[in-house]
C-alpha positions, 0 to 999 in steps of 0.5 A: 500516509493514509490519503493515498491509502487511501486513493490508492482503494479507492481507484482500485475500487475498494471501498474502505466502510466508516468503522475500518481504520478502528477495527484490531484487523485493519492493516492485515485488511488494508494490506491484502487490499493492496495486494490486490490492488498491486496484482490488478495493477503492478507498474503502480509505484503507487501502490508498491508505496503505500503498502511499504509504508504499510508496513513499516508504520506496523513494524510487521517486518523491514524487507516487506517494506524495502521490497515494495519501496524498490519495487515503487522505484521500481515502477517510477525511477524517477522518483528516486532523486 
């Protein structure tokens, strides 16, 4: 998942500093940046999938992760197989 997230962040032009993934607030910052990427490109299924995985990994809310996974499928329904 981290590789997909890193690719998505690079595509969005957001740099991750070396200590970025080890700080306690890194998931909140990652979620904020992913939301910004989604705002800029809402039809990109990778951004929604990455944010859904982030929510699932942090157990933020099953509802939030499900919402993002559904948005990813809606953006690129061929993945729904």
